[in-house]
Backbone of each chain as nested JSON, in Angstrom:
{
  "chains": [
    {"id": "A", "residues": [
      {"number": 1, "name": "UNK", "atoms": {"N": [116.951, 111.662, 151.159], "CA": [117.559, 111.508, 149.755], "C": [115.975, 110.92, 149.133]}},
      {"number": 2, "name": "UNK", "atoms": {"N": [115.727, 111.602, 148.111], "CA": [114.297, 111.343, 146.726], "C": [114.476, 110.82, 145.536]}},
      {"number": 3, "name": "UNK", "atoms": {"N": [113.74, 109.998, 144.918], "CA": [114.015, 109.037, 144.019], "C": [113.315, 110.073, 142.371]}},
      {"number": 4, "name": "UNK", "atoms": {"N": [114.4, 110.463, 141.772], "CA": [113.778, 110.912, 140.426], "C": [113.737, 110.487, 139.387]}},
      {"number": 5, "name": "UNK", "atoms": {"N": [112.771, 110.689, 138.332], "CA": [112.587, 110.139, 137.079], "C": [113.134, 110.983, 136.354]}},
      {"number": 6, "name": "UNK", "atoms": {"N": [114.302, 110.826, 135.198], "CA": [114.684, 111.904, 134.228], "C": [114.362, 111.177, 132.63]}},
      {"number": 7, "name": "UNK", "atoms": {"N": [113.19, 112.043, 132.365], "CA": [113.197, 111.589, 130.712], "C": [114.132, 111.891, 129.625]}},
      {"number": 8, "name": "UNK", "atoms": {"N": [114.879, 111.65, 129.069], "CA": [116.06, 111.893, 128.169], "C": [115.687, 111.533, 126.687]}},
      {"number": 9, "name": "UNK", "atoms": {"N": [115.612, 112.308, 125.865], "CA": [115.404, 112.627, 124.332], "C": [116.851, 112.619, 123.833]}},
      {"number": 10, "name": "UNK", "atoms": {"N": [117.411, 111.87, 122.739], "CA": [118.827, 111.979, 122.226], "C": [118.421, 111.967, 120.698]}},
      {"number": 11, "name": "UNK", "atoms": {"N": [118.556, 113.265, 120.385], "CA": [118.412, 113.155, 118.816], "C": [119.697, 113.382, 118.045]}},
      {"number": 12, "name": "UNK", "atoms": {"N": [119.638, 113.272, 116.39], "CA": [120.69, 113.296, 115.484], "C": [120.885, 115.307, 115.723]}},
      {"number": 13, "name": "UNK", "atoms": {"N": [121.33, 115.712, 115.24], "CA": [121.779, 116.932, 114.841], "C": [120.702, 117.463, 113.165]}},
      {"number": 14, "name": "UNK", "atoms": {"N": [120.333, 118.28, 113.227], "CA": [119.544, 118.47, 112.164], "C": [120.397, 118.094, 110.7]}},
      {"number": 15, "name": "UNK", "atoms": {"N": [121.579, 118.362, 110.737], "CA": [122.733, 118.261, 109.358], "C": [123.146, 116.524, 109.692]}},
      {"number": 16, "name": "UNK", "atoms": {"N": [122.764, 115.871, 110.316], "CA": [123.522, 114.983, 110.213], "C": [122.658, 114.09, 109.445]}},
      {"number": 17, "name": "UNK", "atoms": {"N": [122.991, 112.918, 108.676], "CA": [122.509, 112.296, 107.689], "C": [121.756, 111.211, 108.932]}},
      {"number": 18, "name": "UNK", "atoms": {"N": [120.392, 110.561, 108.579], "CA": [119.709, 109.654, 109.511], "C": [119.456, 108.487, 108.736]}},
      {"number": 19, "name": "UNK", "atoms": {"N": [120.409, 107.327, 108.794], "CA": [119.788, 106.066, 107.849], "C": [118.504, 105.491, 108.588]}},
      {"number": 20, "name": "UNK", "atoms": {"N": [118.43, 105.314, 109.812], "CA": [117.07, 104.426, 110.4], "C": [116.253, 105.486, 110.185]}},
      {"number": 21, "name": "UNK", "atoms": {"N": [116.003, 106.798, 110.062], "CA": [115.172, 107.231, 109.986], "C": [114.071, 107.266, 108.62]}},
      {"number": 22, "name": "UNK", "atoms": {"N": [115.354, 107.254, 107.514], "CA": [115.373, 107.371, 105.724], "C": [114.391, 106.123, 105.69]}},
      {"number": 23, "name": "UNK", "atoms": {"N": [114.971, 104.282, 106.575], "CA": [114.539, 103.43, 106.572], "C": [112.858, 103.204, 107.043]}},
      {"number": 24, "name": "UNK", "atoms": {"N": [112.542, 103.539, 108.327], "CA": [111.513, 104.285, 108.478], "C": [110.659, 105.038, 107.652]}},
      {"number": 25, "name": "UNK", "atoms": {"N": [110.668, 106.097, 107.148], "CA": [109.888, 106.593, 105.99], "C": [109.752, 105.684, 104.969]}},
      {"number": 26, "name": "UNK", "atoms": {"N": [110.822, 105.463, 104.418], "CA": [110.609, 104.325, 103.366], "C": [109.383, 103.118, 103.694]}},
      {"number": 27, "name": "UNK", "atoms": {"N": [109.536, 102.338, 104.795], "CA": [108.709, 101.524, 105.214], "C": [107.219, 101.837, 105.56]}},
      {"number": 28, "name": "UNK", "atoms": {"N": [107.109, 103.072, 105.839], "CA": [105.822, 103.941, 106.099], "C": [104.922, 104.083, 104.76]}},
      {"number": 29, "name": "UNK", "atoms": {"N": [106.027, 104.624, 103.743], "CA": [105.319, 104.814, 102.362], "C": [105.174, 103.741, 101.448]}},
      {"number": 30, "name": "UNK", "atoms": {"N": [105.72, 102.432, 101.514], "CA": [105.376, 100.999, 101.137], "C": [104.127, 100.51, 101.956]}},
      {"number": 31, "name": "UNK", "atoms": {"N": [103.629, 100.822, 103.0], "CA": [102.575, 100.512, 103.691], "C": [101.759, 101.77, 103.506]}},
      {"number": 32, "name": "UNK", "atoms": {"N": [101.425, 102.299, 102.325], "CA": [100.626, 103.476, 101.982], "C": [100.74, 104.783, 102.627]}},
      {"number": 33, "name": "UNK", "atoms": {"N": [101.045, 104.887, 103.312], "CA": [101.41, 106.195, 103.764], "C": [102.027, 107.157, 103.451]}},
      {"number": 34, "name": "UNK", "atoms": {"N": [101.604, 107.614, 102.061], "CA": [102.247, 108.793, 101.217], "C": [102.198, 110.083, 101.825]}},
      {"number": 35, "name": "UNK", "atoms": {"N": [101.689, 110.316, 102.601], "CA": [101.401, 111.682, 103.171], "C": [102.95, 111.715, 104.257]}},
      {"number": 36, "name": "UNK", "atoms": {"N": [104.147, 110.919, 104.784], "CA": [104.813, 111.252, 105.535], "C": [105.925, 111.84, 104.709]}},
      {"number": 37, "name": "UNK", "atoms": {"N": [106.326, 113.029, 105.552], "CA": [107.154, 113.968, 104.69], "C": [108.786, 113.704, 105.241]}},
      {"number": 38, "name": "UNK", "atoms": {"N": [109.008, 113.45, 106.368], "CA": [110.08, 113.261, 106.472], "C": [109.653, 112.302, 108.471]}},
      {"number": 39, "name": "UNK", "atoms": {"N": [111.193, 111.44, 108.616], "CA": [111.336, 110.701, 109.64], "C": [112.837, 111.186, 110.073]}},
      {"number": 40, "name": "UNK", "atoms": {"N": [112.45, 110.982, 111.592], "CA": [113.64, 110.965, 112.535], "C": [113.984, 110.311, 113.79]}},
      {"number": 41, "name": "UNK", "atoms": {"N": [115.059, 109.579, 113.557], "CA": [114.865, 108.547, 114.969], "C": [115.602, 109.068, 115.869]}},
      {"number": 42, "name": "UNK", "atoms": {"N": [115.347, 108.747, 117.033], "CA": [116.251, 108.976, 118.282], "C": [116.201, 107.87, 119.669]}},
      {"number": 43, "name": "UNK", "atoms": {"N": [116.72, 108.601, 120.83], "CA": [116.876, 107.594, 121.185], "C": [115.719, 108.103, 122.772]}},
      {"number": 44, "name": "UNK", "atoms": {"N": [115.014, 107.589, 123.528], "CA": [114.138, 108.081, 124.819], "C": [114.868, 107.07, 125.773]}},
      {"number": 45, "name": "UNK", "atoms": {"N": [115.394, 107.71, 126.712], "CA": [116.165, 106.565, 127.974], "C": [115.375, 107.206, 129.159]}},
      {"number": 46, "name": "UNK", "atoms": {"N": [114.605, 106.072, 130.306], "CA": [114.849, 107.068, 131.442], "C": [115.216, 106.541, 132.3]}},
      {"number": 47, "name": "UNK", "atoms": {"N": [115.999, 107.234, 133.013], "CA": [116.99, 106.602, 134.124], "C": [116.172, 107.183, 135.481]}},
      {"number": 48, "name": "UNK", "atoms": {"N": [116.033, 106.545, 136.575], "CA": [115.735, 106.305, 137.912], "C": [116.983, 106.554, 138.985]}},
      {"number": 49, "name": "UNK", "atoms": {"N": [116.916, 107.754, 139.671], "CA": [118.006, 108.197, 140.468], "C": [117.598, 108.767, 141.774]}},
      {"number": 50, "name": "UNK", "atoms": {"N": [118.728, 108.475, 142.852], "CA": [118.254, 109.353, 143.933], "C": [119.184, 110.354, 144.144]}},
      {"number": 51, "name": "UNK", "atoms": {"N": [118.958, 111.823, 144.906], "CA": [119.431, 112.753, 144.52], "C": [118.694, 113.182, 145.69]}},
      {"number": 52, "name": "UNK", "atoms": {"N": [119.259, 114.475, 146.807], "CA": [118.911, 114.86, 147.961], "C": [117.353, 116.281, 147.178]}},
      {"number": 53, "name": "UNK", "atoms": {"N": [118.067, 116.684, 146.072], "CA": [117.388, 117.86, 146.057], "C": [116.911, 117.564, 144.143]}},
      {"number": 54, "name": "UNK", "atoms": {"N": [116.111, 118.494, 143.148], "CA": [116.303, 118.083, 142.35], "C": [116.902, 119.119, 141.342]}},
      {"number": 55, "name": "UNK", "atoms": {"N": [117.474, 119.822, 141.934], "CA": [118.894, 120.504, 141.494], "C": [119.905, 119.611, 141.292]}},
      {"number": 56, "name": "UNK", "atoms": {"N": [119.983, 118.825, 142.019], "CA": [120.952, 117.941, 142.166], "C": [120.597, 117.067, 140.778]}},
      {"number": 57, "name": "UNK", "atoms": {"N": [119.996, 116.353, 140.75], "CA": [119.332, 115.066, 140.246], "C": [119.486, 115.808, 138.479]}},
      {"number": 58, "name": "UNK", "atoms": {"N": [118.835, 117.009, 138.363], "CA": [119.248, 118.161, 137.369], "C": [120.686, 117.984, 136.52]}},
      {"number": 59, "name": "UNK", "atoms": {"N": [121.615, 118.123, 137.596], "CA": [122.797, 118.568, 137.221], "C": [123.613, 117.164, 136.997]}},
      {"number": 60, "name": "UNK", "atoms": {"N": [123.006, 115.916, 137.807], "CA": [123.646, 114.263, 137.668], "C": [123.354, 113.857, 136.467]}},
      {"number": 61, "name": "UNK", "atoms": {"N": [122.215, 114.289, 135.909], "CA": [121.445, 113.666, 134.428], "C": [122.138, 114.233, 133.172]}},
      {"number": 62, "name": "UNK", "atoms": {"N": [122.71, 115.717, 133.327], "CA": [123.143, 116.476, 132.331], "C": [124.804, 116.35, 132.074]}},
      {"number": 63, "name": "UNK", "atoms": {"N": [125.534, 115.82, 133.48], "CA": [126.518, 114.985, 133.294], "C": [126.64, 113.739, 132.622]}},
      {"number": 64, "name": "UNK", "atoms": {"N": [125.217, 113.036, 132.911], "CA": [125.554, 111.469, 132.053], "C": [125.089, 111.849, 130.827]}},
      {"number": 65, "name": "UNK", "atoms": {"N": [124.408, 112.498, 130.504], "CA": [124.077, 113.077, 128.88], "C": [125.233, 113.341, 128.119]}},
      {"number": 66, "name": "UNK", "atoms": {"N": [126.055, 114.33, 128.756], "CA": [127.292, 114.64, 127.814], "C": [128.255, 113.65, 127.968]}},
      {"number": 67, "name": "UNK", "atoms": {"N": [128.301, 112.748, 129.16], "CA": [129.408, 111.96, 129.162], "C": [129.38, 110.408, 128.36]}},
      {"number": 68, "name": "UNK", "atoms": {"N": [127.935, 110.071, 128.47], "CA": [127.686, 109.007, 128.223], "C": [126.691, 108.575, 127.098]}},
      {"number": 69, "name": "UNK", "atoms": {"N": [125.463, 109.614, 127.502], "CA": [124.158, 109.085, 127.176], "C": [123.876, 109.507, 125.354]}},
      {"number": 70, "name": "UNK", "atoms": {"N": [124.542, 110.695, 125.048], "CA": [124.777, 111.398, 123.666], "C": [125.983, 111.605, 123.403]}},
      {"number": 71, "name": "UNK", "atoms": {"N": [126.491, 111.572, 122.169], "CA": [127.924, 112.392, 121.521], "C": [127.46, 113.375, 120.866]}},
      {"number": 72, "name": "UNK", "atoms": {"N": [128.079, 114.232, 121.939], "CA": [127.66, 115.928, 121.454], "C": [128.371, 116.486, 119.983]}},
      {"number": 73, "name": "UNK", "atoms": {"N": [129.096, 115.469, 119.357], "CA": [129.748, 115.69, 118.011], "C": [128.407, 115.64, 116.838]}},
      {"number": 74, "name": "UNK", "atoms": {"N": [127.801, 114.743, 117.107], "CA": [126.402, 114.207, 116.077], "C": [125.063, 114.963, 116.621]}},
      {"number": 75, "name": "UNK", "atoms": {"N": [125.186, 114.806, 117.931], "CA": [123.643, 114.425, 118.504], "C": [123.343, 115.556, 119.359]}},
      {"number": 76, "name": "UNK", "atoms": {"N": [122.21, 116.112, 119.809], "CA": [121.349, 116.711, 121.043], "C": [121.237, 115.886, 121.688]}},
      {"number": 77, "name": "UNK", "atoms": {"N": [120.614, 116.54, 122.83], "CA": [120.057, 116.005, 123.785], "C": [119.209, 117.299, 124.584]}},
      {"number": 78, "name": "UNK", "atoms": {"N": [117.795, 116.344, 125.552], "CA": [117.342, 117.58, 126.178], "C": [116.227, 116.518, 127.245]}},
      {"number": 79, "name": "UNK", "atoms": {"N": [116.419, 116.943, 128.197], "CA": [115.608, 115.843, 129.379], "C": [114.523, 116.478, 130.445]}},
      {"number": 80, "name": "UNK", "atoms": {"N": [113.95, 115.984, 131.072], "CA": [113.106, 116.506, 131.69], "C": [112.986, 115.869, 133.366]}},
      {"number": 81, "name": "UNK", "atoms": {"N": [113.527, 116.412, 134.366], "CA": [113.499, 115.652, 135.447], "C": [112.352, 115.264, 136.337]}},
      {"number": 82, "name": "UNK", "atoms": {"N": [111.46, 114.872, 137.097], "CA": [110.098, 114.983, 138.11], "C": [111.015, 113.873, 138.92]}},
      {"number": 83, "name": "UNK", "atoms": {"N": [110.039, 114.357, 140.45], "CA": [109.867, 113.501, 141.905], "C": [109.291, 112.563, 141.089]}},
      {"number": 84, "name": "UNK", "atoms": {"N": [109.677, 110.986, 141.681], "CA": [109.039, 110.274, 141.426], "C": [108.321, 109.755, 142.958]}},
      {"number": 85, "name": "UNK", "atoms": {"N": [107.047, 109.843, 142.741], "CA": [105.901, 109.404, 144.04], "C": [106.094, 108.087, 144.009]}}
    ]},
    {"id": "B", "residues": [
      {"number": 1, "name": "UNK", "atoms": {"N": [95.463, 121.393, 103.033], "CA": [96.203, 120.125, 103.848], "C": [97.614, 121.159, 104.694]}},
      {"number": 2, "name": "UNK", "atoms": {"N": [97.91, 120.533, 105.771], "CA": [98.705, 120.926, 106.605], "C": [99.611, 120.323, 107.09]}},
      {"number": 3, "name": "UNK", "atoms": {"N": [100.52, 120.663, 107.747], "CA": [101.89, 119.572, 107.893], "C": [101.584, 119.52, 109.816]}},
      {"number": 4, "name": "UNK", "atoms": {"N": [102.057, 118.731, 110.335], "CA": [102.041, 118.015, 111.48], "C": [103.098, 117.038, 111.411]}},
      {"number": 5, "name": "UNK", "atoms": {"N": [103.302, 117.16, 112.858], "CA": [104.399, 116.848, 113.727], "C": [104.338, 115.961, 114.484]}},
      {"number": 6, "name": "UNK", "atoms": {"N": [104.405, 114.743, 114.489], "CA": [104.411, 113.627, 115.524], "C": [105.322, 113.479, 116.36]}},
      {"number": 7, "name": "UNK", "atoms": {"N": [105.683, 113.322, 117.908], "CA": [106.685, 113.329, 118.351], "C": [106.121, 111.464, 118.896]}},
      {"number": 8, "name": "UNK", "atoms": {"N": [106.687, 110.625, 118.6], "CA": [106.471, 109.203, 119.191], "C": [107.741, 108.393, 120.401]}},
      {"number": 9, "name": "UNK", "atoms": {"N": [106.965, 108.097, 121.024], "CA": [107.521, 107.317, 122.402], "C": [107.217, 105.733, 122.164]}},
      {"number": 10, "name": "UNK", "atoms": {"N": [108.271, 104.96, 121.764], "CA": [108.182, 103.324, 121.94], "C": [109.368, 103.152, 122.924]}},
      {"number": 11, "name": "UNK", "atoms": {"N": [108.403, 102.562, 124.016], "CA": [109.018, 101.652, 125.391], "C": [108.856, 100.207, 125.34]}},
      {"number": 12, "name": "UNK", "atoms": {"N": [109.883, 99.503, 126.131], "CA": [109.846, 97.998, 126.277], "C": [108.264, 98.109, 127.296]}},
      {"number": 13, "name": "UNK", "atoms": {"N": [107.641, 97.148, 127.443], "CA": [106.564, 96.92, 128.189], "C": [107.357, 96.613, 129.85]}},
      {"number": 14, "name": "UNK", "atoms": {"N": [106.804, 97.076, 131.023], "CA": [107.434, 96.85, 132.083], "C": [108.157, 95.651, 132.283]}},
      {"number": 15, "name": "UNK", "atoms": {"N": [107.329, 94.582, 132.101], "CA": [107.818, 93.155, 132.459], "C": [108.597, 92.721, 131.513]}},
      {"number": 16, "name": "UNK", "atoms": {"N": [109.183, 93.147, 129.958], "CA": [110.229, 92.961, 129.214], "C": [111.321, 93.029, 129.622]}},
      {"number": 17, "name": "UNK", "atoms": {"N": [112.364, 92.221, 129.857], "CA": [113.801, 92.645, 130.012], "C": [114.685, 93.232, 129.214]}},
      {"number": 18, "name": "UNK", "atoms": {"N": [115.225, 94.293, 129.516], "CA": [115.742, 95.572, 128.53], "C": [117.119, 95.699, 128.781]}},
      {"number": 19, "name": "UNK", "atoms": {"N": [117.95, 94.535, 127.702], "CA": [119.536, 94.707, 128.039], "C": [120.036, 95.999, 127.466]}},
      {"number": 20, "name": "UNK", "atoms": {"N": [119.27, 96.633, 126.81], "CA": [120.048, 98.398, 126.521], "C": [120.574, 99.137, 127.641]}},
      {"number": 21, "name": "UNK", "atoms": {"N": [119.114, 98.852, 128.401], "CA": [118.821, 99.789, 129.886], "C": [119.864, 99.253, 130.502]}},
      {"number": 22, "name": "UNK", "atoms": {"N": [120.2, 97.825, 130.892], "CA": [120.641, 97.376, 131.928], "C": [122.315, 97.727, 131.545]}},
      {"number": 23, "name": "UNK", "atoms": {"N": [122.845, 97.772, 130.057], "CA": [124.246, 97.992, 130.091], "C": [124.281, 99.393, 130.405]}},
      {"number": 24, "name": "UNK", "atoms": {"N": [123.201, 100.394, 129.971], "CA": [123.323, 101.916, 130.064], "C": [123.877, 101.838, 131.548]}},
      {"number": 25, "name": "UNK", "atoms": {"N": [122.819, 101.43, 132.582], "CA": [122.976, 101.217, 134.078], "C": [124.245, 101.316, 134.951]}},
      {"number": 26, "name": "UNK", "atoms": {"N": [124.619, 99.565, 133.723], "CA": [126.071, 99.645, 134.103], "C": [127.377, 100.882, 134.087]}},
      {"number": 27, "name": "UNK", "atoms": {"N": [126.796, 101.066, 132.691], "CA": [127.93, 102.024, 131.923], "C": [128.101, 103.247, 133.05]}},
      {"number": 28, "name": "UNK", "atoms": {"N": [126.808, 103.574, 133.25], "CA": [126.728, 104.921, 134.23], "C": [127.061, 104.75, 135.625]}},
      {"number": 29, "name": "UNK", "atoms": {"N": [126.934, 103.578, 136.164], "CA": [127.396, 103.244, 137.429], "C": [129.336, 102.899, 137.461]}},
      {"number": 30, "name": "UNK", "atoms": {"N": [129.804, 102.448, 136.323], "CA": [131.098, 102.602, 136.183], "C": [131.635, 103.912, 136.389]}},
      {"number": 31, "name": "UNK", "atoms": {"N": [131.309, 104.848, 135.936], "CA": [131.63, 106.218, 135.399], "C": [131.528, 106.76, 137.026]}},
      {"number": 32, "name": "UNK", "atoms": {"N": [130.758, 106.392, 137.668], "CA": [131.018, 107.046, 139.252], "C": [129.381, 107.39, 139.774]}},
      {"number": 33, "name": "UNK", "atoms": {"N": [128.382, 107.204, 138.997], "CA": [127.09, 107.485, 139.315], "C": [126.268, 106.536, 139.964]}},
      {"number": 34, "name": "UNK", "atoms": {"N": [126.617, 106.198, 141.202], "CA": [126.202, 105.275, 142.0], "C": [124.865, 105.243, 142.48]}},
      {"number": 35, "name": "UNK", "atoms": {"N": [124.241, 106.078, 142.034], "CA": [122.893, 106.832, 142.58], "C": [121.629, 106.296, 142.035]}},
      {"number": 36, "name": "UNK", "atoms": {"N": [121.9, 105.646, 140.385], "CA": [121.407, 105.381, 139.638], "C": [120.776, 103.894, 140.1]}},
      {"number": 37, "name": "UNK", "atoms": {"N": [119.141, 104.125, 139.577], "CA": [118.323, 103.089, 140.508], "C": [118.256, 102.068, 139.179]}},
      {"number": 38, "name": "UNK", "atoms": {"N": [117.469, 102.554, 138.233], "CA": [117.2, 101.905, 136.934], "C": [117.274, 102.775, 135.448]}},
      {"number": 39, "name": "UNK", "atoms": {"N": [117.484, 101.809, 134.764], "CA": [117.375, 102.921, 133.195], "C": [116.556, 101.76, 132.607]}},
      {"number": 40, "name": "UNK", "atoms": {"N": [115.676, 102.55, 131.385], "CA": [114.893, 101.865, 130.342], "C": [115.262, 102.379, 129.217]}},
      {"number": 41, "name": "UNK", "atoms": {"N": [115.37, 101.962, 128.417], "CA": [115.702, 102.218, 126.937], "C": [114.856, 101.897, 125.935]}},
      {"number": 42, "name": "UNK", "atoms": {"N": [114.175, 103.264, 125.261], "CA": [113.232, 103.097, 124.189], "C": [113.448, 104.154, 123.128]}},
      {"number": 43, "name": "UNK", "atoms": {"N": [112.786, 104.036, 121.885], "CA": [113.177, 105.161, 120.816], "C": [112.176, 106.333, 120.889]}},
      {"number": 44, "name": "UNK", "atoms": {"N": [112.367, 107.3, 120.261], "CA": [111.9, 108.534, 119.849], "C": [112.041, 108.793, 118.532]}},
      {"number": 45, "name": "UNK", "atoms": {"N": [110.561, 108.687, 117.969], "CA": [110.533, 109.124, 116.556], "C": [109.762, 110.241, 116.261]}},
      {"number": 46, "name": "UNK", "atoms": {"N": [110.47, 111.163, 115.225], "CA": [109.689, 112.132, 114.997], "C": [109.294, 112.248, 113.434]}},
      {"number": 47, "name": "UNK", "atoms": {"N": [107.813, 111.883, 113.146], "CA": [107.113, 111.826, 111.795], "C": [106.595, 113.301, 111.637]}},
      {"number": 48, "name": "UNK", "atoms": {"N": [107.451, 113.804, 110.231], "CA": [106.392, 114.965, 109.57], "C": [105.66, 114.336, 108.348]}},
      {"number": 49, "name": "UNK", "atoms": {"N": [104.004, 114.557, 108.736], "CA": [103.295, 114.609, 107.64], "C": [102.184, 115.364, 107.796]}},
      {"number": 50, "name": "UNK", "atoms": {"N": [101.486, 115.152, 106.176], "CA": [100.221, 116.333, 106.019], "C": [99.128, 115.507, 105.894]}},
      {"number": 51, "name": "UNK", "atoms": {"N": [98.193, 115.954, 106.474], "CA": [96.801, 116.253, 106.715], "C": [95.876, 116.806, 106.788]}},
      {"number": 52, "name": "UNK", "atoms": {"N": [94.378, 116.826, 106.445], "CA": [93.6, 117.777, 106.728], "C": [93.44, 118.361, 108.36]}},
      {"number": 53, "name": "UNK", "atoms": {"N": [93.276, 117.259, 108.683], "CA": [92.292, 117.842, 110.22], "C": [93.725, 116.947, 111.141]}},
      {"number": 54, "name": "UNK", "atoms": {"N": [94.04, 117.647, 112.454], "CA": [94.835, 117.083, 113.704], "C": [93.915, 115.951, 113.627]}},
      {"number": 55, "name": "UNK", "atoms": {"N": [92.775, 115.587, 113.938], "CA": [92.34, 114.143, 113.807], "C": [92.677, 113.251, 112.863]}},
      {"number": 56, "name": "UNK", "atoms": {"N": [92.546, 113.652, 111.909], "CA": [92.769, 112.774, 110.738], "C": [94.516, 112.067, 111.259]}},
      {"number": 57, "name": "UNK", "atoms": {"N": [95.439, 113.431, 110.979], "CA": [97.099, 112.737, 112.094], "C": [97.474, 112.036, 112.662]}},
      {"number": 58, "name": "UNK", "atoms": {"N": [96.515, 112.166, 113.436], "CA": [96.552, 111.179, 115.275], "C": [96.053, 110.047, 114.41]}},
      {"number": 59, "name": "UNK", "atoms": {"N": [95.192, 109.794, 113.518], "CA": [94.832, 108.287, 113.385], "C": [95.705, 107.721, 112.23]}},
      {"number": 60, "name": "UNK", "atoms": {"N": [96.437, 108.654, 111.634], "CA": [97.517, 108.272, 110.615], "C": [98.445, 107.641, 111.773]}},
      {"number": 61, "name": "UNK", "atoms": {"N": [98.968, 108.277, 112.861], "CA": [100.163, 108.261, 113.48], "C": [99.623, 106.729, 114.24]}},
      {"number": 62, "name": "UNK", "atoms": {"N": [98.567, 106.377, 114.884], "CA": [98.108, 105.433, 115.597], "C": [98.128, 104.614, 115.052]}},
      {"number": 63, "name": "UNK", "atoms": {"N": [97.927, 104.698, 113.588], "CA": [97.897, 103.133, 112.884], "C": [99.39, 102.89, 112.374]}},
      {"number": 64, "name": "UNK", "atoms": {"N": [100.41, 103.52, 112.07], "CA": [101.806, 103.451, 111.891], "C": [102.511, 103.206, 112.987]}},
      {"number": 65, "name": "UNK", "atoms": {"N": [101.802, 103.217, 114.113], "CA": [102.836, 102.944, 115.275], "C": [102.019, 101.298, 115.504]}},
      {"number": 66, "name": "UNK", "atoms": {"N": [100.849, 101.417, 115.31], "CA": [100.466, 99.972, 115.866], "C": [101.173, 98.793, 114.244]}},
      {"number": 67, "name": "UNK", "atoms": {"N": [101.322, 99.65, 113.224], "CA": [101.328, 98.427, 111.969], "C": [103.236, 98.132, 111.996]}},
      {"number": 68, "name": "UNK", "atoms": {"N": [103.726, 99.396, 112.342], "CA": [105.425, 99.415, 111.952], "C": [106.195, 99.817, 113.136]}},
      {"number": 69, "name": "UNK", "atoms": {"N": [105.877, 100.892, 113.625], "CA": [107.122, 101.36, 115.017], "C": [107.011, 100.868, 116.047]}},
      {"number": 70, "name": "UNK", "atoms": {"N": [106.041, 100.067, 116.444], "CA": [105.762, 99.699, 117.896], "C": [105.878, 97.883, 117.432]}},
      {"number": 71, "name": "UNK", "atoms": {"N": [106.426, 97.276, 118.553], "CA": [106.033, 95.663, 118.031], "C": [104.801, 95.453, 119.517]}},
      {"number": 72, "name": "UNK", "atoms": {"N": [103.56, 95.24, 119.092], "CA": [102.869, 95.366, 120.377], "C": [102.747, 94.255, 121.303]}},
      {"number": 73, "name": "UNK", "atoms": {"N": [103.461, 93.31, 120.972], "CA": [103.881, 92.366, 121.6], "C": [104.585, 92.198, 123.399]}},
      {"number": 74, "name": "UNK", "atoms": {"N": [105.762, 93.432, 122.858], "CA": [106.444, 93.851, 123.525], "C": [106.907, 95.141, 124.215]}},
      {"number": 75, "name": "UNK", "atoms": {"N": [106.329, 95.962, 123.069], "CA": [106.567, 97.338, 123.195], "C": [105.022, 98.278, 123.714]}},
      {"number": 76, "name": "UNK", "atoms": {"N": [105.176, 99.224, 124.256], "CA": [103.792, 100.302, 124.12], "C": [104.146, 101.1, 123.504]}},
      {"number": 77, "name": "UNK", "atoms": {"N": [103.34, 101.962, 122.909], "CA": [103.572, 103.406, 122.443], "C": [102.879, 104.616, 122.619]}},
      {"number": 78, "name": "UNK", "atoms": {"N": [103.145, 105.648, 122.742], "CA": [102.558, 107.046, 123.215], "C": [103.005, 108.266, 122.335]}},
      {"number": 79, "name": "UNK", "atoms": {"N": [102.047, 109.241, 121.673], "CA": [102.543, 109.749, 120.552], "C": [101.73, 111.296, 121.142]}},
      {"number": 80, "name": "UNK", "atoms": {"N": [102.368, 112.575, 120.565], "CA": [101.843, 113.73, 120.29], "C": [101.942, 114.477, 119.19]}},
      {"number": 81, "name": "UNK", "atoms": {"N": [100.927, 114.761, 118.707], "CA": [100.935, 115.471, 117.24], "C": [100.254, 116.919, 117.275]}},
      {"number": 82, "name": "UNK", "atoms": {"N": [101.192, 117.641, 116.592], "CA": [101.236, 118.943, 116.951], "C": [101.293, 119.895, 115.235]}},
      {"number": 83, "name": "UNK", "atoms": {"N": [100.435, 120.725, 115.198], "CA": [100.562, 121.524, 114.17], "C": [101.814, 122.122, 113.882]}},
      {"number": 84, "name": "UNK", "atoms": {"N": [102.462, 122.268, 112.714], "CA": [104.086, 122.337, 112.683], "C": [103.976, 124.055, 111.937]}},
      {"number": 85, "name": "UNK", "atoms": {"N": [104.636, 124.644, 112.297], "CA": [104.377, 125.979, 111.885], "C": [105.46, 126.297, 110.451]}}
    ]}
  ]
}
């Protein structure tokens, strides 16, 4: 068994309203950053797991995203799996 | 002026307790993913901004992270700035 590190990015779909991102954009503009055009806020989740192969790890992480980490109705996700040293 | 896209990753420092990550790890194990060793939860923020050069955009984003997006006492951040097509 080897240990893998999965970096998972969960983002709201582009058509979904993002109040957190709007609030961050407002905050940045109030601090003087008028050049900010837009902000989208998402989640960055790092999962460390054991698996026999990187294919198995990728399959497990894909299932975790679809079942728990992302809401497929309003969110997209992508991930990268790497062997941990 | 050109438009740039900054992908910002904000993570808790390794020594800081991460209740959200612990809750996600518990949830995954209850779903049957016993191979999960640990989970760390962070933020993924995409800022679109205008600047004259990529150096200027990187400098602005660095300031935004230090002043608003990350809490330097408990969080680390890193970011990648790319020219938007």
